[in-house]
PDB file of N, CA, C, O and CB in Angstrom:
ATOM      1  N   MET A   1       1.134  28.545 -45.064  1.00  0.00           N
ATOM      2  CA  MET A   1       0.087  27.911 -45.823  1.00  0.00           C
ATOM      3  C   MET A   1       0.758  27.087 -46.932  1.00  0.00           C
ATOM      4  O   MET A   1       1.646  27.583 -47.626  1.00  0.00           O
ATOM      5  CB  MET A   1      -0.916  28.969 -46.406  1.00  0.00           C
ATOM      6  N   MET A   2       0.337  25.852 -47.091  1.00  0.00           N
ATOM      7  CA  MET A   2       0.935  24.972 -48.085  1.00  0.00           C
ATOM      8  C   MET A   2      -0.137  24.549 -49.078  1.00  0.00           C
ATOM      9  O   MET A   2      -1.260  24.225 -48.694  1.00  0.00           O
ATOM     10  CB  MET A   2       1.590  23.735 -47.416  1.00  0.00           C
ATOM     11  N   SER A   3       0.215  24.554 -50.343  1.00  0.00           N
ATOM     12  CA  SER A   3      -0.756  24.162 -51.361  1.00  0.00           C
ATOM     13  C   SER A   3      -0.934  22.648 -51.373  1.00  0.00           C
ATOM     14  O   SER A   3      -0.064  21.911 -50.909  1.00  0.00           O
ATOM     15  CB  SER A   3      -0.316  24.658 -52.748  1.00  0.00           C
ATOM     16  N   GLN A   4      -2.054  22.191 -51.902  1.00  0.00           N
ATOM     17  CA  GLN A   4      -2.321  20.761 -51.985  1.00  0.00           C
ATOM     18  C   GLN A   4      -1.373  20.073 -52.949  1.00  0.00           C
ATOM     19  O   GLN A   4      -1.006  18.917 -52.738  1.00  0.00           O
ATOM     20  CB  GLN A   4      -3.755  20.516 -52.408  1.00  0.00           C
ATOM     21  N   THR A   5      -0.969  20.771 -54.012  1.00  0.00           N
ATOM     22  CA  THR A   5      -0.092  20.129 -54.987  1.00  0.00           C
ATOM     23  C   THR A   5       1.298  19.888 -54.427  1.00  0.00           C
ATOM     24  O   THR A   5       1.979  18.959 -54.860  1.00  0.00           O
ATOM     25  CB  THR A   5       0.001  20.970 -56.241  1.00  0.00           C
ATOM     26  N   GLY A   6       1.734  20.701 -53.476  1.00  0.00           N
ATOM     27  CA  GLY A   6       3.076  20.532 -52.921  1.00  0.00           C
ATOM     28  C   GLY A   6       3.110  19.736 -51.642  1.00  0.00           C
ATOM     29  O   GLY A   6       4.170  19.608 -51.031  1.00  0.00           O
ATOM     30  N   SER A   7       1.986  19.198 -51.217  1.00  0.00           N
ATOM     31  CA  SER A   7       1.939  18.534 -49.918  1.00  0.00           C
ATOM     32  C   SER A   7       2.670  17.198 -49.892  1.00  0.00           C
ATOM     33  O   SER A   7       2.937  16.674 -48.811  1.00  0.00           O
ATOM     34  CB  SER A   7       0.516  18.325 -49.513  1.00  0.00           C
ATOM     35  N   ARG A   8       2.999  16.635 -51.042  1.00  0.00           N
ATOM     36  CA  ARG A   8       3.686  15.339 -51.059  1.00  0.00           C
ATOM     37  C   ARG A   8       5.163  15.462 -51.391  1.00  0.00           C
ATOM     38  O   ARG A   8       5.838  14.448 -51.568  1.00  0.00           O
ATOM     39  CB  ARG A   8       3.025  14.418 -52.055  1.00  0.00           C
ATOM     40  N   CYS A   9       5.671  16.662 -51.478  1.00  0.00           N
ATOM     41  CA  CYS A   9       7.065  16.883 -51.877  1.00  0.00           C
ATOM     42  C   CYS A   9       8.006  17.004 -50.692  1.00  0.00           C
ATOM     43  O   CYS A   9       9.181  17.315 -50.887  1.00  0.00           O
ATOM     44  CB  CYS A   9       7.168  18.125 -52.722  1.00  0.00           C
ATOM     45  N   CYS A  10       7.544  16.772 -49.485  1.00  0.00           N
ATOM     46  CA  CYS A  10       8.375  16.904 -48.289  1.00  0.00           C
ATOM     47  C   CYS A  10       8.956  18.300 -48.187  1.00  0.00           C
ATOM     48  O   CYS A  10      10.140  18.462 -47.891  1.00  0.00           O
ATOM     49  CB  CYS A  10       9.498  15.868 -48.295  1.00  0.00           C
ATOM     50  N   SER A  11       8.133  19.308 -48.429  1.00  0.00           N
ATOM     51  CA  SER A  11       8.607  20.683 -48.352  1.00  0.00           C
ATOM     52  C   SER A  11       7.517  21.565 -47.771  1.00  0.00           C
ATOM     53  O   SER A  11       6.329  21.252 -47.852  1.00  0.00           O
ATOM     54  CB  SER A  11       9.040  21.197 -49.740  1.00  0.00           C
ATOM     55  N   LYS A  12       7.949  22.682 -47.179  1.00  0.00           N
ATOM     56  CA  LYS A  12       7.005  23.663 -46.668  1.00  0.00           C
ATOM     57  C   LYS A  12       7.748  24.947 -46.359  1.00  0.00           C
ATOM     58  O   LYS A  12       8.969  24.957 -46.210  1.00  0.00           O
ATOM     59  CB  LYS A  12       6.272  23.134 -45.415  1.00  0.00           C
ATOM     60  N   SER A  13       6.991  26.027 -46.266  1.00  0.00           N
ATOM     61  CA  SER A  13       7.560  27.294 -45.829  1.00  0.00           C
ATOM     62  C   SER A  13       6.573  27.939 -44.859  1.00  0.00           C
ATOM     63  O   SER A  13       5.358  27.840 -45.029  1.00  0.00           O
ATOM     64  CB  SER A  13       7.865  28.237 -47.048  1.00  0.00           C
ATOM     65  N   GLU A  14       7.113  28.595 -43.850  1.00  0.00           N
ATOM     66  CA  GLU A  14       6.305  29.241 -42.817  1.00  0.00           C
ATOM     67  C   GLU A  14       6.862  30.625 -42.558  1.00  0.00           C
ATOM     68  O   GLU A  14       8.067  30.850 -42.678  1.00  0.00           O
ATOM     69  CB  GLU A  14       6.280  28.403 -41.509  1.00  0.00           C
ATOM     70  N   LEU A  15       5.988  31.549 -42.204  1.00  0.00           N
ATOM     71  CA  LEU A  15       6.404  32.885 -41.799  1.00  0.00           C
ATOM     72  C   LEU A  15       6.181  33.026 -40.302  1.00  0.00           C
ATOM     73  O   LEU A  15       5.166  32.583 -39.765  1.00  0.00           O
ATOM     74  CB  LEU A  15       5.629  33.982 -42.585  1.00  0.00           C
ATOM     75  N   GLU A  16       7.146  33.652 -39.640  1.00  0.00           N
ATOM     76  CA  GLU A  16       7.030  33.923 -38.209  1.00  0.00           C
ATOM     77  C   GLU A  16       7.443  35.360 -37.956  1.00  0.00           C
ATOM     78  O   GLU A  16       8.233  35.930 -38.709  1.00  0.00           O
ATOM     79  CB  GLU A  16       7.900  32.938 -37.372  1.00  0.00           C
ATOM     80  N   ASP A  17       6.904  35.947 -36.891  1.00  0.00           N
ATOM     81  CA  ASP A  17       7.375  37.261 -36.470  1.00  0.00           C
ATOM     82  C   ASP A  17       8.769  37.098 -35.872  1.00  0.00           C
ATOM     83  O   ASP A  17       9.069  36.086 -35.239  1.00  0.00           O
ATOM     84  CB  ASP A  17       6.391  37.918 -35.443  1.00  0.00           C
ATOM     85  N   ALA A  18       9.604  38.092 -36.075  1.00  0.00           N
ATOM     86  CA  ALA A  18      10.968  38.048 -35.560  1.00  0.00           C
ATOM     87  C   ALA A  18      10.965  38.236 -34.045  1.00  0.00           C
ATOM     88  O   ALA A  18      10.016  38.775 -33.475  1.00  0.00           O
ATOM     89  CB  ALA A  18      11.840  39.126 -36.236  1.00  0.00           C
ATOM     90  N   ASP A  19      12.047  37.781 -33.402  1.00  0.00           N
ATOM     91  CA  ASP A  19      12.221  37.968 -31.972  1.00  0.00           C
ATOM     92  C   ASP A  19      12.439  39.452 -31.675  1.00  0.00           C
ATOM     93  O   ASP A  19      12.845  40.196 -32.567  1.00  0.00           O
ATOM     94  CB  ASP A  19      13.404  37.121 -31.447  1.00  0.00           C
ATOM     95  N   PRO A  20      12.180  39.899 -30.441  1.00  0.00           N
ATOM     96  CA  PRO A  20      12.352  41.323 -30.112  1.00  0.00           C
ATOM     97  C   PRO A  20      13.759  41.853 -30.409  1.00  0.00           C
ATOM     98  O   PRO A  20      13.898  42.973 -30.899  1.00  0.00           O
ATOM     99  CB  PRO A  20      12.038  41.547 -28.650  1.00  0.00           C
ATOM    100  N   GLU A  21      14.798  41.070 -30.122  1.00  0.00           N
ATOM    101  CA  GLU A  21      16.163  41.565 -30.391  1.00  0.00           C
ATOM    102  C   GLU A  21      16.432  41.674 -31.892  1.00  0.00           C
ATOM    103  O   GLU A  21      17.207  42.530 -32.321  1.00  0.00           O
ATOM    104  CB  GLU A  21      17.209  40.636 -29.741  1.00  0.00           C
ATOM    105  N   GLU A  22      15.798  40.814 -32.693  1.00  0.00           N
ATOM    106  CA  GLU A  22      15.944  40.911 -34.145  1.00  0.00           C
ATOM    107  C   GLU A  22      15.170  42.105 -34.688  1.00  0.00           C
ATOM    108  O   GLU A  22      15.587  42.727 -35.665  1.00  0.00           O
ATOM    109  CB  GLU A  22      15.464  39.619 -34.822  1.00  0.00           C
ATOM    110  N   GLN A  23      14.042  42.427 -34.054  1.00  0.00           N
ATOM    111  CA  GLN A  23      13.258  43.573 -34.486  1.00  0.00           C
ATOM    112  C   GLN A  23      14.022  44.874 -34.262  1.00  0.00           C
ATOM    113  O   GLN A  23      13.845  45.836 -35.010  1.00  0.00           O
ATOM    114  CB  GLN A  23      11.923  43.611 -33.746  1.00  0.00           C
ATOM    115  N   GLU A  24      14.878  44.907 -33.227  1.00  0.00           N
ATOM    116  CA  GLU A  24      15.708  46.092 -32.993  1.00  0.00           C
ATOM    117  C   GLU A  24      16.695  46.291 -34.140  1.00  0.00           C
ATOM    118  O   GLU A  24      17.089  47.420 -34.429  1.00  0.00           O
ATOM    119  CB  GLU A  24      16.466  45.968 -31.655  1.00  0.00           C
ATOM    120  N   GLU A  25      17.095  45.203 -34.794  1.00  0.00           N
ATOM    121  CA  GLU A  25      18.037  45.281 -35.911  1.00  0.00           C
ATOM    122  C   GLU A  25      17.323  45.547 -37.231  1.00  0.00           C
ATOM    123  O   GLU A  25      17.978  45.642 -38.270  1.00  0.00           O
ATOM    124  CB  GLU A  25      18.845  43.993 -36.010  1.00  0.00           C
ATOM    125  N   GLY A  26      16.005  45.669 -37.218  1.00  0.00           N
ATOM    126  CA  GLY A  26      15.251  45.958 -38.429  1.00  0.00           C
ATOM    127  C   GLY A  26      14.667  44.726 -39.108  1.00  0.00           C
ATOM    128  O   GLY A  26      14.117  44.834 -40.204  1.00  0.00           O
ATOM    129  N   ILE A  27      14.774  43.563 -38.484  1.00  0.00           N
ATOM    130  CA  ILE A  27      14.214  42.328 -39.036  1.00  0.00           C
ATOM    131  C   ILE A  27      12.826  42.149 -38.443  1.00  0.00           C
ATOM    132  O   ILE A  27      12.672  42.134 -37.222  1.00  0.00           O
ATOM    133  CB  ILE A  27      15.132  41.083 -38.730  1.00  0.00           C
ATOM    134  N   ASP A  28      11.794  42.009 -39.307  1.00  0.00           N
ATOM    135  CA  ASP A  28      10.452  41.869 -38.759  1.00  0.00           C
ATOM    136  C   ASP A  28       9.802  40.527 -39.065  1.00  0.00           C
ATOM    137  O   ASP A  28       8.798  40.184 -38.440  1.00  0.00           O
ATOM    138  CB  ASP A  28       9.587  42.963 -39.278  1.00  0.00           C
ATOM    139  N   THR A  29      10.343  39.756 -40.011  1.00  0.00           N
ATOM    140  CA  THR A  29       9.744  38.477 -40.389  1.00  0.00           C
ATOM    141  C   THR A  29      10.838  37.441 -40.620  1.00  0.00           C
ATOM    142  O   THR A  29      11.885  37.739 -41.194  1.00  0.00           O
ATOM    143  CB  THR A  29       8.869  38.631 -41.655  1.00  0.00           C
ATOM    144  N   LYS A  30      10.572  36.208 -40.157  1.00  0.00           N
ATOM    145  CA  LYS A  30      11.460  35.081 -40.434  1.00  0.00           C
ATOM    146  C   LYS A  30      10.759  34.136 -41.392  1.00  0.00           C
ATOM    147  O   LYS A  30       9.557  33.897 -41.276  1.00  0.00           O
ATOM    148  CB  LYS A  30      11.866  34.342 -39.123  1.00  0.00           C
ATOM    149  N   ILE A  31      11.518  33.601 -42.337  1.00  0.00           N
ATOM    150  CA  ILE A  31      10.988  32.587 -43.253  1.00  0.00           C
ATOM    151  C   ILE A  31      11.676  31.275 -42.898  1.00  0.00           C
ATOM    152  O   ILE A  31      12.901  31.170 -42.954  1.00  0.00           O
ATOM    153  CB  ILE A  31      11.225  32.977 -44.776  1.00  0.00           C
ATOM    154  N   LYS A  32      10.878  30.279 -42.534  1.00  0.00           N
ATOM    155  CA  LYS A  32      11.416  28.950 -42.254  1.00  0.00           C
ATOM    156  C   LYS A  32      10.986  28.034 -43.390  1.00  0.00           C
ATOM    157  O   LYS A  32       9.793  27.804 -43.593  1.00  0.00           O
ATOM    158  CB  LYS A  32      10.925  28.403 -40.860  1.00  0.00           C
ATOM    159  N   ALA A  33      11.956  27.514 -44.129  1.00  0.00           N
ATOM    160  CA  ALA A  33      11.655  26.673 -45.278  1.00  0.00           C
ATOM    161  C   ALA A  33      12.372  25.338 -45.149  1.00  0.00           C
ATOM    162  O   ALA A  33      13.502  25.272 -44.667  1.00  0.00           O
ATOM    163  CB  ALA A  33      12.053  27.375 -46.587  1.00  0.00           C
ATOM    164  N   THR A  34      11.703  24.276 -45.584  1.00  0.00           N
ATOM    165  CA  THR A  34      12.327  22.956 -45.642  1.00  0.00           C
ATOM    166  C   THR A  34      12.060  22.367 -47.019  1.00  0.00           C
ATOM    167  O   THR A  34      11.026  22.622 -47.637  1.00  0.00           O
ATOM    168  CB  THR A  34      11.786  22.014 -44.510  1.00  0.00           C
ATOM    169  N   GLY A  35      13.018  21.577 -47.483  1.00  0.00           N
ATOM    170  CA  GLY A  35      12.854  20.932 -48.778  1.00  0.00           C
ATOM    171  C   GLY A  35      13.675  19.664 -48.838  1.00  0.00           C
ATOM    172  O   GLY A  35      14.756  19.586 -48.256  1.00  0.00           O
ATOM    173  N   PHE A  36      13.168  18.684 -49.534  1.00  0.00           N
ATOM    174  CA  PHE A  36      13.823  17.380 -49.630  1.00  0.00           C
ATOM    175  C   PHE A  36      15.118  17.480 -50.426  1.00  0.00           C
ATOM    176  O   PHE A  36      16.116  16.855 -50.067  1.00  0.00           O
ATOM    177  CB  PHE A  36      12.884  16.354 -50.278  1.00  0.00           C
ATOM    178  N   ILE A  37      15.112  18.256 -51.496  1.00  0.00           N
ATOM    179  CA  ILE A  37      16.315  18.478 -52.299  1.00  0.00           C
ATOM    180  C   ILE A  37      16.473  19.980 -52.503  1.00  0.00           C
ATOM    181  O   ILE A  37      15.526  20.742 -52.313  1.00  0.00           O
ATOM    182  CB  ILE A  37      16.235  17.724 -53.676  1.00  0.00           C
ATOM    183  N   PHE A  38      17.686  20.404 -52.895  1.00  0.00           N
ATOM    184  CA  PHE A  38      18.008  21.826 -52.966  1.00  0.00           C
ATOM    185  C   PHE A  38      17.073  22.630 -53.872  1.00  0.00           C
ATOM    186  O   PHE A  38      16.653  23.713 -53.466  1.00  0.00           O
ATOM    187  CB  PHE A  38      19.413  21.989 -53.443  1.00  0.00           C
ATOM    188  N   PRO A  39      16.725  22.166 -55.068  1.00  0.00           N
ATOM    189  CA  PRO A  39      15.810  22.971 -55.895  1.00  0.00           C
ATOM    190  C   PRO A  39      14.445  23.194 -55.243  1.00  0.00           C
ATOM    191  O   PRO A  39      13.853  24.262 -55.398  1.00  0.00           O
ATOM    192  CB  PRO A  39      15.614  22.302 -57.239  1.00  0.00           C
ATOM    193  N   ILE A  40      13.946  22.199 -54.519  1.00  0.00           N
ATOM    194  CA  ILE A  40      12.665  22.361 -53.830  1.00  0.00           C
ATOM    195  C   ILE A  40      12.823  23.343 -52.674  1.00  0.00           C
ATOM    196  O   ILE A  40      11.924  24.144 -52.422  1.00  0.00           O
ATOM    197  CB  ILE A  40      12.136  20.996 -53.316  1.00  0.00           C
ATOM    198  N   LEU A  41      13.946  23.294 -51.970  1.00  0.00           N
ATOM    199  CA  LEU A  41      14.211  24.246 -50.898  1.00  0.00           C
ATOM    200  C   LEU A  41      14.234  25.672 -51.454  1.00  0.00           C
ATOM    201  O   LEU A  41      13.643  26.576 -50.862  1.00  0.00           O
ATOM    202  CB  LEU A  41      15.550  23.916 -50.197  1.00  0.00           C
ATOM    203  N   CYS A  42      14.903  25.874 -52.572  1.00  0.00           N
ATOM    204  CA  CYS A  42      14.938  27.202 -53.202  1.00  0.00           C
ATOM    205  C   CYS A  42      13.528  27.660 -53.572  1.00  0.00           C
ATOM    206  O   CYS A  42      13.184  28.827 -53.385  1.00  0.00           O
ATOM    207  CB  CYS A  42      15.838  27.182 -54.459  1.00  0.00           C
ATOM    208  N   HIS A  43      12.728  26.758 -54.087  1.00  0.00           N
ATOM    209  CA  HIS A  43      11.348  27.080 -54.443  1.00  0.00           C
ATOM    210  C   HIS A  43      10.562  27.531 -53.205  1.00  0.00           C
ATOM    211  O   HIS A  43       9.816  28.508 -53.268  1.00  0.00           O
ATOM    212  CB  HIS A  43      10.663  25.861 -55.100  1.00  0.00           C
ATOM    213  N   GLU A  44      10.724  26.835 -52.102  1.00  0.00           N
ATOM    214  CA  GLU A  44      10.014  27.179 -50.867  1.00  0.00           C
ATOM    215  C   GLU A  44      10.485  28.521 -50.325  1.00  0.00           C
ATOM    216  O   GLU A  44       9.680  29.283 -49.790  1.00  0.00           O
ATOM    217  CB  GLU A  44      10.214  26.085 -49.809  1.00  0.00           C
ATOM    218  N   ILE A  45      11.767  28.822 -50.452  1.00  0.00           N
ATOM    219  CA  ILE A  45      12.280  30.121 -49.996  1.00  0.00           C
ATOM    220  C   ILE A  45      11.657  31.244 -50.817  1.00  0.00           C
ATOM    221  O   ILE A  45      11.251  32.265 -50.260  1.00  0.00           O
ATOM    222  CB  ILE A  45      13.827  30.172 -50.102  1.00  0.00           C
ATOM    223  N   VAL A  46      11.577  31.068 -52.122  1.00  0.00           N
ATOM    224  CA  VAL A  46      10.970  32.082 -52.983  1.00  0.00           C
ATOM    225  C   VAL A  46       9.491  32.254 -52.634  1.00  0.00           C
ATOM    226  O   VAL A  46       8.994  33.380 -52.601  1.00  0.00           O
ATOM    227  CB  VAL A  46      11.131  31.700 -54.475  1.00  0.00           C
ATOM    228  N   LYS A  47       8.784  31.154 -52.372  1.00  0.00           N
ATOM    229  CA  LYS A  47       7.380  31.252 -51.951  1.00  0.00           C
ATOM    230  C   LYS A  47       7.270  32.046 -50.650  1.00  0.00           C
ATOM    231  O   LYS A  47       6.372  32.874 -50.499  1.00  0.00           O
ATOM    232  CB  LYS A  47       6.762  29.842 -51.773  1.00  0.00           C
ATOM    233  N   GLY A  48       8.179  31.793 -49.716  1.00  0.00           N
ATOM    234  CA  GLY A  48       8.179  32.527 -48.455  1.00  0.00           C
ATOM    235  C   GLY A  48       8.439  34.010 -48.654  1.00  0.00           C
ATOM    236  O   GLY A  48       7.822  34.840 -47.986  1.00  0.00           O
ATOM    237  N   LEU A  49       9.345  34.357 -49.564  1.00  0.00           N
ATOM    238  CA  LEU A  49       9.620  35.763 -49.859  1.00  0.00           C
ATOM    239  C   LEU A  49       8.397  36.459 -50.436  1.00  0.00           C
ATOM    240  O   LEU A  49       8.073  37.583 -50.053  1.00  0.00           O
ATOM    241  CB  LEU A  49      10.791  35.884 -50.829  1.00  0.00           C
ATOM    242  N   GLU A  50       7.724  35.788 -51.353  1.00  0.00           N
ATOM    243  CA  GLU A  50       6.523  36.373 -51.956  1.00  0.00           C
ATOM    244  C   GLU A  50       5.412  36.532 -50.914  1.00  0.00           C
ATOM    245  O   GLU A  50       4.699  37.535 -50.917  1.00  0.00           O
ATOM    246  CB  GLU A  50       6.031  35.501 -53.130  1.00  0.00           C
ATOM    247  N   GLU A  51       5.266  35.558 -50.036  1.00  0.00           N
ATOM    248  CA  GLU A  51       4.246  35.646 -48.998  1.00  0.00           C
ATOM    249  C   GLU A  51       4.584  36.756 -47.999  1.00  0.00           C
ATOM    250  O   GLU A  51       3.689  37.441 -47.505  1.00  0.00           O
ATOM    251  CB  GLU A  51       4.104  34.298 -48.272  1.00  0.00           C
ATOM    252  N   ALA A  52       5.871  36.932 -47.704  1.00  0.00           N
ATOM    253  CA  ALA A  52       6.290  37.997 -46.789  1.00  0.00           C
ATOM    254  C   ALA A  52       6.000  39.367 -47.389  1.00  0.00           C
ATOM    255  O   ALA A  52       5.585  40.282 -46.677  1.00  0.00           O
ATOM    256  CB  ALA A  52       7.788  37.870 -46.461  1.00  0.00           C
ATOM    257  N   LYS A  53       6.216  39.513 -48.694  1.00  0.00           N
ATOM    258  CA  LYS A  53       5.909  40.789 -49.352  1.00  0.00           C
ATOM    259  C   LYS A  53       4.408  41.079 -49.278  1.00  0.00           C
ATOM    260  O   LYS A  53       4.007  42.218 -49.042  1.00  0.00           O
ATOM    261  CB  LYS A  53       6.379  40.769 -50.830  1.00  0.00           C
ATOM    262  N   ALA A  54       3.587  40.059 -49.477  1.00  0.00           N
ATOM    263  CA  ALA A  54       2.138  40.244 -49.428  1.00  0.00           C
ATOM    264  C   ALA A  54       1.685  40.564 -48.002  1.00  0.00           C
ATOM    265  O   ALA A  54       0.746  41.335 -47.802  1.00  0.00           O
ATOM    266  CB  ALA A  54       1.415  38.985 -49.949  1.00  0.00           C
ATOM    267  N   ARG A  55       2.346  39.976 -47.029  1.00  0.00           N
ATOM    268  CA  ARG A  55       1.986  40.182 -45.622  1.00  0.00           C
ATOM    269  C   ARG A  55       2.260  41.620 -45.189  1.00  0.00           C
ATOM    270  O   ARG A  55       1.585  42.140 -44.300  1.00  0.00           O
ATOM    271  CB  ARG A  55       2.760  39.205 -44.723  1.00  0.00           C
ATOM    272  N   HIS A  56       3.233  42.254 -45.803  1.00  0.00           N
ATOM    273  CA  HIS A  56       3.630  43.609 -45.419  1.00  0.00           C
ATOM    274  C   HIS A  56       2.487  44.607 -45.567  1.00  0.00           C
ATOM    275  O   HIS A  56       2.395  45.554 -44.785  1.00  0.00           O
ATOM    276  CB  HIS A  56       4.812  44.059 -46.254  1.00  0.00           C
ATOM    277  N   GLY A  57       1.625  44.416 -46.544  1.00  0.00           N
ATOM    278  CA  GLY A  57       0.550  45.363 -46.792  1.00  0.00           C
ATOM    279  C   GLY A  57      -0.706  45.136 -45.976  1.00  0.00           C
ATOM    280  O   GLY A  57      -1.651  45.917 -46.091  1.00  0.00           O
ATOM    281  N   LEU A  58      -0.754  44.103 -45.161  1.00  0.00           N
ATOM    282  CA  LEU A  58      -1.959  43.817 -44.372  1.00  0.00           C
ATOM    283  C   LEU A  58      -2.062  44.742 -43.158  1.00  0.00           C
ATOM    284  O   LEU A  58      -1.042  45.148 -42.600  1.00  0.00           O
ATOM    285  CB  LEU A  58      -1.960  42.348 -43.914  1.00  0.00           C
ATOM    286  N   PRO A  59      -3.284  45.076 -42.749  1.00  0.00           N
ATOM    287  CA  PRO A  59      -3.468  45.898 -41.550  1.00  0.00           C
ATOM    288  C   PRO A  59      -2.982  45.164 -40.297  1.00  0.00           C
ATOM    289  O   PRO A  59      -3.018  43.935 -40.231  1.00  0.00           O
ATOM    290  CB  PRO A  59      -4.948  46.286 -41.392  1.00  0.00           C
ATOM    291  N   GLU A  60      -2.534  45.926 -39.319  1.00  0.00           N
ATOM    292  CA  GLU A  60      -2.041  45.312 -38.080  1.00  0.00           C
ATOM    293  C   GLU A  60      -3.174  44.883 -37.158  1.00  0.00           C
ATOM    294  O   GLU A  60      -3.003  43.964 -36.357  1.00  0.00           O
ATOM    295  CB  GLU A  60      -1.129  46.278 -37.348  1.00  0.00           C
ATOM    296  N   ASP A  61      -4.316  45.529 -37.258  1.00  0.00           N
ATOM    297  CA  ASP A  61      -5.467  45.191 -36.428  1.00  0.00           C
ATOM    298  C   ASP A  61      -6.023  43.829 -36.857  1.00  0.00           C
ATOM    299  O   ASP A  61      -6.385  43.661 -38.022  1.00  0.00           O
ATOM    300  CB  ASP A  61      -6.562  46.292 -36.528  1.00  0.00           C
ATOM    301  N   PRO A  62      -6.101  42.842 -35.930  1.00  0.00           N
ATOM    302  CA  PRO A  62      -6.547  41.492 -36.305  1.00  0.00           C
ATOM    303  C   PRO A  62      -7.951  41.446 -36.915  1.00  0.00           C
ATOM    304  O   PRO A  62      -8.190  40.679 -37.847  1.00  0.00           O
ATOM    305  CB  PRO A  62      -6.512  40.602 -35.096  1.00  0.00           C
ATOM    306  N   GLU A  63      -8.878  42.256 -36.401  1.00  0.00           N
ATOM    307  CA  GLU A  63     -10.242  42.235 -36.937  1.00  0.00           C
ATOM    308  C   GLU A  63     -10.279  42.786 -38.371  1.00  0.00           C
ATOM    309  O   GLU A  63     -10.951  42.226 -39.237  1.00  0.00           O
ATOM    310  CB  GLU A  63     -11.188  43.053 -36.027  1.00  0.00           C
ATOM    311  N   THR A  64      -9.576  43.854 -38.608  1.00  0.00           N
ATOM    312  CA  THR A  64      -9.519  44.428 -39.947  1.00  0.00           C
ATOM    313  C   THR A  64      -8.817  43.467 -40.903  1.00  0.00           C
ATOM    314  O   THR A  64      -9.210  43.347 -42.063  1.00  0.00           O
ATOM    315  CB  THR A  64      -8.796  45.790 -39.925  1.00  0.00           C
ATOM    316  N   ARG A  65      -7.778  42.780 -40.420  1.00  0.00           N
ATOM    317  CA  ARG A  65      -7.062  41.804 -41.243  1.00  0.00           C
ATOM    318  C   ARG A  65      -7.992  40.660 -41.665  1.00  0.00           C
ATOM    319  O   ARG A  65      -7.935  40.214 -42.811  1.00  0.00           O
ATOM    320  CB  ARG A  65      -5.845  41.246 -40.476  1.00  0.00           C
ATOM    321  N   ARG A  66      -8.854  40.179 -40.743  1.00  0.00           N
ATOM    322  CA  ARG A  66      -9.813  39.124 -41.083  1.00  0.00           C
ATOM    323  C   ARG A  66     -10.780  39.589 -42.159  1.00  0.00           C
ATOM    324  O   ARG A  66     -11.113  38.828 -43.068  1.00  0.00           O
ATOM    325  CB  ARG A  66     -10.588  38.683 -39.840  1.00  0.00           C
ATOM    326  N   LYS A  67     -11.235  40.843 -42.062  1.00  0.00           N
ATOM    327  CA  LYS A  67     -12.141  41.383 -43.076  1.00  0.00           C
ATOM    328  C   LYS A  67     -11.445  41.445 -44.438  1.00  0.00           C
ATOM    329  O   LYS A  67     -12.063  41.158 -45.464  1.00  0.00           O
ATOM    330  CB  LYS A  67     -12.640  42.788 -42.664  1.00  0.00           C
ATOM    331  N   VAL A  68     -10.175  41.814 -44.451  1.00  0.00           N
ATOM    332  CA  VAL A  68      -9.420  41.866 -45.709  1.00  0.00           C
ATOM    333  C   VAL A  68      -9.288  40.464 -46.289  1.00  0.00           C
ATOM    334  O   VAL A  68      -9.464  40.279 -47.493  1.00  0.00           O
ATOM    335  CB  VAL A  68      -8.016  42.496 -45.488  1.00  0.00           C
ATOM    336  N   TYR A  69      -8.981  39.472 -45.453  1.00  0.00           N
ATOM    337  CA  TYR A  69      -8.867  38.083 -45.932  1.00  0.00           C
ATOM    338  C   TYR A  69     -10.180  37.579 -46.512  1.00  0.00           C
ATOM    339  O   TYR A  69     -10.185  36.862 -47.513  1.00  0.00           O
ATOM    340  CB  TYR A  69      -8.422  37.162 -44.792  1.00  0.00           C
ATOM    341  N   LYS A  70     -11.303  37.953 -45.883  1.00  0.00           N
ATOM    342  CA  LYS A  70     -12.608  37.500 -46.383  1.00  0.00           C
ATOM    343  C   LYS A  70     -12.905  38.043 -47.766  1.00  0.00           C
ATOM    344  O   LYS A  70     -13.487  37.354 -48.603  1.00  0.00           O
ATOM    345  CB  LYS A  70     -13.711  37.914 -45.428  1.00  0.00           C
ATOM    346  N   ASN A  71     -12.500  39.290 -48.002  1.00  0.00           N
ATOM    347  CA  ASN A  71     -12.781  39.914 -49.293  1.00  0.00           C
ATOM    348  C   ASN A  71     -11.707  39.580 -50.288  1.00  0.00           C
ATOM    349  O   ASN A  71     -11.771  40.018 -51.436  1.00  0.00           O
ATOM    350  CB  ASN A  71     -12.908  41.421 -49.152  1.00  0.00           C
TER     351      ASN A  71
END
């Protein structure tokens, strides 16, 4: 998810589930970040880390997760 204020900075961060072989090593989330210059890239990485921490507490059931997002 990208904010409107950062949409013109040529930067973004995305969260993805890890591949099965990475999950065996204990990795469950990948953060993909892009930035036009290094400080913006660092900012996007930090945003991805914060979003990953928030994602950890969400229910695994998709229907329950939607209800949590609504509230």
